[in-house]
Every structure is written in structure tokens, then in C-alpha cells.
N, C-alpha and C positions, 0 to 999 in steps of 0.2 A: 857762533859757538861751534867748537869742533865736533864732528860726528860722534866720536867715542864718548865725549863728555855728555853730549845730548842724549845718547842712548842710555848712559848710566843714570842721568837725571830722570829721564822718562820712566825707566824701569823702577827707580826709587819711588816716584810719585805713584806709579801703578801699584806697587807692593803695599804702600800705605793704605790705599783705598781697598785693595783686595783683602787685607787681613783685619781691617777695622771692625768688621761685624762679627768675627768669629770668637771674640773673647772681650772681657772688659778692658784689658790692656792689649795692645797690638802684639802679635807674634812677630818678633823682630827677625826678619830674614835679610840676608845680604845679597843684593842683586849680582847675578853673574852675567848671562848673555842670553841670546836666543839661539834656537837650533831647529833643525828639521829631522824627522824620524826616518831612518832607512829601514829598520826592522824591529820587531818585538821579539826579544829572546825568551822572556818568561814574564810572569805576572808583575814583576817590578824592575825588569831590566830592559833597556832600550838601546839599540845601536843607532847612533846618530850619523847623518850624512857626512859630517866632518871627520868621521873615524872614531870618535869618542864612544865609550860605553857608559851609559848613564844608569846609575842605580838609584831608584827612588828611596829617599831616606825615610826613616821612622816607621816603616811598616813591615809586616811579615805576611807572606802570601803562600797559597798553594797552587797546584796545577790549574785549579778551577778559575784562577784570576786572570789568566792570560787573555782569554776572549774578551773580558770586560775592558782590559787595558787596550787591546787592539781597537776596540770600538771607540774608546775615548780619544785616541790619538789619530784616528784615520784622517788623513789629509790635512792635519792641523800642525802649524808650527808650535814650538814650545817656548815658553819663557821660563828661565831657570833662576833659582835663588837658593842660596845655601844657608844652613844652620850649623855652625861649627866648621869642621874640616871640609875642604872642597873635594878631597879624594880619599878613598878608603885604602887599606893596605895593599890592595891588588891593583891600584892605579885607576880605578873607575871613578868617574865623576859622581859625587854623592850630593844630591840636591832635591829640593822640592820643585815640581814642574807644574806649569799651568798651560793647558792646551787652548790655542786660539785666543778668544777674548774672555775665556772663563775666569770668573772671580774666585773660583774654588780650585784648590790644588788637585792634581790627580790623586794624591794620597787621601785627601779628605773625601773625594768622590768615591774612591774604591772602598774606603771604610764605611761610608754612608750607605753604599749598596750592599754591604755585608760581604764584600769580596776581598777584604784585607783586615788584618788585625793590627792594633797599635804595637809597635816593637817594644822590647824591654827598655831601650834607651832612646828617648826622643832628643834630648839635649837642651831642652828649655821647658820650664814648668808651664808657662802660658800656652805655648804651642801644644804641649802634651795635654793640657786641660781641654782644648777644643777638639783634639783628635779623640780623646777618651770619651767625651760627650757624644760624639758622632757614633762611636762604637757601641756605647750603651744603648743609644736609640735603635741602632740596627739589631742589636741582640733582642731588645724588647719586642720589636716588630717582626723578628725572625726572618730577616731579609738574607738572601744569599746563602752563605755558608751556615748561618745560624738557624736555618730551617732544618738542617741535618743534626739530629741529637748527638752525633759523633763529635761535633764541635762545641757542645755545651761545656761550660767549666767543669773540670773534673772534681769529684769529692776528695778532699784532702786526706780522708781516712781510708780510702779504698785502695789498698796496696796493689791489687791485681790490675786495676785500671791504670794506676800510676806506672806500674812496671811495664805495661804494654806501650806506654808513650815515652819510655826512656829515650833520651837523645833528641827529643823533638821540642819545638816551641809550644807551650801550653798555657792555658789559664786554669788555675786551681782555686777552689773556694772552700772555706771552712773556718772554724773558730780556733784562734790561737790560744792554746791551753796554758802555755808557759813560755817565759822569755828568760834565757840564761846566758851568762857570759863565761867564756873560757879563753884565757889568753887574749888575743886580739880580735876574737870573733864573737858575735852575738848570734844566738840560736833561738829562733822562734818555732816552737814545736806545736804541731797541729794534732798530736795524738799522745796517748799515754806511753805508747811504745814508739820511740823515735825511729826504730828500724822498720816499722810497718806503716807509718803515716808521714806526711810531708813535713820536712823541716826547711824553713827559709833562713838563710844565713846572710849576714852582712859583716863587713869589717868594722870594728869598733870605731875607727877613725872616721867612718862615714855617717855615724849615728847623728851627729850634729846637723848634717845636711837634711836628713830625713825629718828630724825634729823641727827644723825651720819650715818644712812643708806640712806641718801638723801631724806628723807620723812618728812621734817619739816611740821607739820600740817598746819600752816598758809599759807605756800607756795603752798599747795595743793588746795586752794580755786580757783575755776574755772577750775580745771583739771578733766578730765575723768579718773576714776580709777576702778580697780577691787578689791573688798574686799572679804575675805573668813572668815568663822567662823560659830558659832552656832547662829541661828536667834532666838531672843527672842522678846516677846511683852511686852514692858513697857508702857510708854505713847504712843508709836508708835513702829513700827518695828525697832529693834536695834541689832547691832553686836558689841560686846566688843572687842577692839583691845588690845592685850597684847604682840604681837611680830611683828617686821617690815615685816616679810614674809607674813603677812595678807593683805598687800597693794601692788598692782602692778599698775604702770602707764599704762593706756590703750594704745594699739597700734593704 
């Protein structure tokens, strides 16, 4: 068997075993290759010895995450696998990474330690499910960042808190009071005054995908939910929803 084919087969077998226990169905990753770390740029970006810049997919981090990532990769080779595109728009390799013989990805490890949050778009519902479960557990246990009240989900009706976090990745929790459509956009309003409370928006053409995930917009009216994404200021505080993993039914 040729070395390249052998490597691909070995990595495929390894991935099947690695992801088998994290969800009822396997999180389907596509094998890439192996690499060695030259430097840690930030909490989710690694410089590889072959010159590539690796961006860890599916997570958002802060400055606090860098030390945890440095510890996780110290002296360890990486096994890489992708979910979706192999490169981002800046040409960086975008992948899940596994250090040494670890069965858990760096992403899952950082989230479990409370040192990362699940991104707005993961790219696969099964993979998102396992990452979100790890994040919920870390939140409940107040691990890492979650020990700091600053990182607690923001109240959807608190305009001053929302205004202070404008332009940042946030988690926001509250009750959806109304769901309205206008043109090609669906608006989920968390307050009586949409200029003062959060509004989550989605394109109408995306509604079927959310409904398939059990999140039909109209049925969310009156429900308490947690939404994640980048907080913008339009006519009021807004998060644009592009993937079902951005909405969680509140416990």
C-alpha cells in the first residue's frame, strides 16, 4: 500500500473511533494530514512548521485561551481533519485538530475547560450538538471563563448591557415575545420595544433549515431561548441567525 494511501486510511479509521463516543451519530470529519506546531499565535490560531497558519474551526475565544492552547499542544504533533471548507477567506487552514494520541479535539477540550465558546456556525448539526453539550456542562460547572460573571449570557431586555457588547461575539438569553415577517426577513423580538431589546433575524429562505432542526421560528414565540452570534446595532440590538446551532432552548 502506498504511504499516502496508508496515511489517509489510518487517519480515517482513527477519526471514526475518535468521534464515535461524542454523539449518537458520528461527527463526520474529512481527514487532512498531520502537522507539527511551530508557535501559538492566539487562543485558536497555530503556526505550523510547514508554514501553514491553522485556525481552529467552530470556536470563539478570548485572550485568556492562549495559555490553555499552548499547554494542550506543547511537544505534541497534530492530526488534522476538516468540516466543510479547508481554507478560510484569508487562506488559513481551517480544521479540527487532535494533539498527540488524544481522542478529543482541541476544540472540544478548550470548550470543556471553559476556555472557548461554540461559534455561531459549526457547519454540521451532529458536530454542533456535541460541542454545545460540552459548553453547557462547562457553564453549569462555572469552569474557566464561565466563573467570571462578565461572560454569563446577557439578558435580552437589558439595552445598556447589549450596547456595551456591540460588535462582539455574545450569548444572549430571554423570551421571544413575537415573531414577525417583513419582506424576506423574519424578526424574533425579545422585547416590547424592538429598539431597546434584542431582535434575532433570519432570512425567510433559511426558515426551513431551522424548522428541520426543530426550531421553526413561529413555534419559538413565547419560548425562552439562548442565542449566540455577533451583536450588531441596527435600529436596535440585533443578532443575525444563519445556522440552527445559534439557537438553544433554555433549560
